[in-house]
C-alpha positions in Angstrom: 110.3 195.7 187.1 109.5 199.4 186.7 110.2 201.1 183.3 112.2 204.3 184.2 112.1 206.9 181.5 115.3 209.0 181.0 115.2 212.6 182.0 115.0 215.5 179.5 118.7 216.3 180.1 119.7 212.8 178.9 117.3 212.8 176.0 118.3 216.3 174.9 122.0 215.3 175.1 121.3 212.3 172.9 119.2 214.5 170.5 122.1 216.8 170.1 124.2 213.9 169.0 121.7 213.2 166.2 119.5 210.6 168.0 116.1 211.0 166.3 114.5 208.5 168.7 115.5 210.6 171.7 114.1 213.7 170.1 110.9 211.7 169.3 110.6 210.8 172.9 110.8 214.5 173.9 108.1 215.2 171.3 105.8 212.5 172.6 106.4 213.6 176.2 105.5 217.3 175.6 103.4 217.5 172.5 100.1 217.4 174.5 101.2 220.1 176.9 102.5 222.4 174.1 99.3 221.8 172.1 97.0 222.7 175.0 99.1 225.9 175.7 98.9 226.8 172.0 95.2 226.1 171.9 94.6 228.5 174.8 96.6 231.2 173.1 95.6 230.7 169.4 91.9 229.9 170.1 91.5 227.2 167.4 92.6 223.7 166.7 94.1 224.4 163.3 96.2 227.3 164.6 97.2 225.4 167.7 98.5 222.6 165.5 100.5 225.0 163.4 101.9 226.7 166.5 102.8 223.3 168.1 104.6 222.2 164.9 106.5 225.5 164.7 107.5 225.3 168.4 109.1 221.9 167.9 110.7 223.0 164.6 112.2 225.9 166.5 113.4 223.6 169.2 115.4 221.7 166.6 116.4 224.7 164.5 117.8 226.6 167.5 119.1 223.5 169.3 122.6 225.0 169.9 121.0 227.9 172.0 118.3 225.9 173.9 118.6 225.9 177.7 117.0 223.4 180.0 115.5 224.8 183.2 115.8 222.5 186.2 116.6 219.7 183.8 113.4 220.2 181.7 113.0 221.3 178.1 109.3 222.2 178.8 109.8 225.9 179.9 111.8 226.7 176.7 109.0 225.0 174.6 106.3 227.0 176.4 108.0 230.3 175.9 108.6 229.5 172.3 105.0 228.5 171.9 103.8 231.8 173.4 106.1 233.8 171.0 105.0 231.7 168.0 101.3 232.1 168.9 101.8 235.9 169.3 103.5 236.1 165.9 100.7 234.1 164.3 98.1 236.5 165.7 100.1 239.5 164.5 100.4 238.0 161.0 96.6 237.4 160.9 96.0 241.0 161.9 98.3 242.2 159.2 96.6 239.9 156.7 93.1 241.2 157.7 94.3 244.8 157.4 95.7 244.1 154.0 92.4 242.5 152.8 90.5 245.4 154.2 92.8 247.9 152.4 92.4 246.4 149.0 89.7 248.4 147.1 86.6 246.4 146.2 85.1 247.0 142.8 81.7 248.0 144.2 83.2 250.4 146.7 85.4 252.0 144.1 82.5 252.5 141.7 80.3 253.9 144.5 83.0 256.6 145.2 83.2 257.6 141.5 82.0 261.1 140.7 78.9 260.8 138.5 80.3 263.7 136.4 83.2 261.5 135.2 83.3 261.4 131.4 83.0 258.3 129.4 86.7 258.8 128.5 87.8 258.6 132.1 85.5 255.6 132.7 87.1 253.7 129.8 90.5 254.6 131.1 89.6 253.1 134.5 88.4 249.9 132.7 91.7 249.7 130.8 93.7 250.1 134.0 91.5 247.5 135.7 92.3 245.1 132.8 96.0 245.8 133.2 95.7 245.1 137.0 94.0 241.8 136.2 97.2 240.4 134.6 99.0 240.5 137.9 99.5 237.6 140.2 97.6 237.9 143.5 100.7 238.9 145.6 101.7 241.5 143.0 98.2 242.9 142.9 98.2 243.3 146.7 101.6 244.9 146.6 100.6 247.4 143.9 97.3 248.1 145.8 99.2 248.9 149.0 101.9 251.0 147.4 100.0 252.8 144.6 96.4 253.1 145.9 97.0 253.1 149.6 100.2 255.0 149.3 102.1 252.9 151.8 105.9 253.1 151.6 107.4 250.1 149.9 109.1 248.9 153.1 105.8 249.0 155.0 104.0 247.1 152.2 106.7 244.5 152.1 106.4 243.9 155.9 102.6 243.7 155.6 102.9 241.0 152.9 105.7 239.2 154.7 108.3 239.6 151.9 111.7 241.3 151.9 112.1 244.9 150.8 114.3 243.7 147.9 111.7 241.2 146.8 109.0 243.9 147.0 111.1 246.2 144.8 111.7 243.5 142.2 108.0 242.6 142.2 106.9 246.2 141.8 109.2 246.6 138.9 107.9 243.5 137.2 104.3 244.3 137.9 104.7 247.7 136.2 106.3 246.0 133.2 103.4 243.6 133.0 100.8 246.3 133.3 102.5 248.5 130.7 102.4 245.5 128.3 98.7 244.9 129.0 97.7 248.5 128.3 96.9 249.7 124.8 99.9 251.3 123.2 98.2 254.8 123.4 98.1 254.6 127.2 101.5 253.1 128.0 103.1 256.5 128.4 100.0 258.1 130.0 100.3 259.8 133.4 99.3 256.7 135.5 100.6 256.5 139.1 100.7 252.7 138.9 103.1 252.8 136.0 105.6 255.4 137.3 109.1 254.5 138.3 109.9 252.5 141.5 109.2 254.3 144.8 112.3 255.2 146.8 
């Protein structure tokens, strides 16, 4: 006797009623196809696995809006996989740009005017020490807003955080830096310690 598998429409209807086994059958049926599609788009196994997981997560998260095409869930999954892979690539590009934008100590020193006085050099050291107290995300945010002069909204988008969170983080970062500076420099004219950008 032949084992006839139920169609996607039947399994999807059961999934919507909360049947985890039906959803698992859909996952088993299409995981390989989705992974191969993700691998072609993302170009690596690790990224393809992330994209595949995200596509099935979106399938469940957006289940009320999912449409079957000719009784199949696969077209929706493939479109979602394409969009997820594209978003991953954009995120990686933004991350690369961010890392490239953060000044490296050697590059910053190479650009210093040799005529700088010892006083200005010690000021730079003290500001570097104040920056060292920041968490990595806060340091990247301060670098983008203060040193690269990006608007706060653009920096927030590059870091993948909300504008509100970026504003709060900038405020807290300034407070931490002020506390880390010697008392004589806390009210100095330092752009990193000025008020929040608008």
